[in-house]
N, C-alpha and C positions, 0 to 999 in steps of 0.2 A: 504494500500500500504506500503510495507516495506521501511525502510529508505535506504537500500542498495540493490537494485534489482539485481545488478551484482553478489552478493554473492549467491543468489538463483540459478542463471544461472551457476555459477562456481560449485556449489555443485551438480547440476543435471548433469553436464558434467565431473564429477570427474573421472579421469582415473588413474589407478595405474601405477607406474614406471615400474613394472614388465611386464605389458601388452604391454608397448611400447618397451621393450627390453633394458631398461636403467639400468645400474648397478651403484651402489654407489661406490665411491672410498673409500676403507677401510683403506689404509695406504698412507701416504704422502712420496714423494721422499725425500731423504736426504737433497737436496738443500733447500726445503721449511722448513724443521725442523731446518737446520743450521741458516737460516735468521730469522725465526719467533719465535722460541722457545728457542734457546740457549742464554746463558748469558756470559758476560765477567766480572768477579769480581762482580757479582750481578746485573749488568746493562744489559738490553736486547740488542741484537745485531742489531735489526732493526733500531733504531734511529742512531746507529753508522754508519751503512751502508748508511743511508740517508745523514748523515753529510758528509761522504767521497764523496758521489755523488755530493752534493752541492758545496763542495770545488773544486772538479774536474771541474765542470761546470764553476765556477768562474774563475779558471785558464785558461780554454779553451777560454772563451769569452773575458776576459780582457787582456790576455798576449800572444795571438797568432795571427798570420795573419788571420787564419780562423775566429777567433772571431770578429776581426775588420771588416772582409768582411761580416759576418752575420749581424752585426749592420748596415753597409752601405747599404746592399741590403734591409734590413727591413725598413730603413728610406726612401729611394727613389730609386727604381729600375733603373729608367732612368738615374739619376745622377750617380749612381754606375756603370752603363754600360759605361757612358761617361768617368769615371775615370779609365777605363780599368779593372774593376772587372769582372770576369766571372760569371755573374748573374745565369745562368743556373746551373753551377757546384756548386755554393754556395747553391742554393736551394736544389739540390739533396743531398749534404753532410749534410745539416742541417735537 
């Protein structure tokens, strides 16, 4: 008995991508190349984009009314509703 019987089944049912009508993507859109492969002064852009997103989320959650509402609804929906927060709107926006 083989150690991995699923490999034998997978090999027996091997279907090529061409027979399914699937085509491989040969080139990436410029947006993917801009984020994933470009650099700024030797540093890759992806960590910089991530850092900007983290800072933006920090500002949104800590310094805006929406951020305080998100924390209130996440803590206790009933109490948040009693404090006149629009729980349904906050859930949709977040």
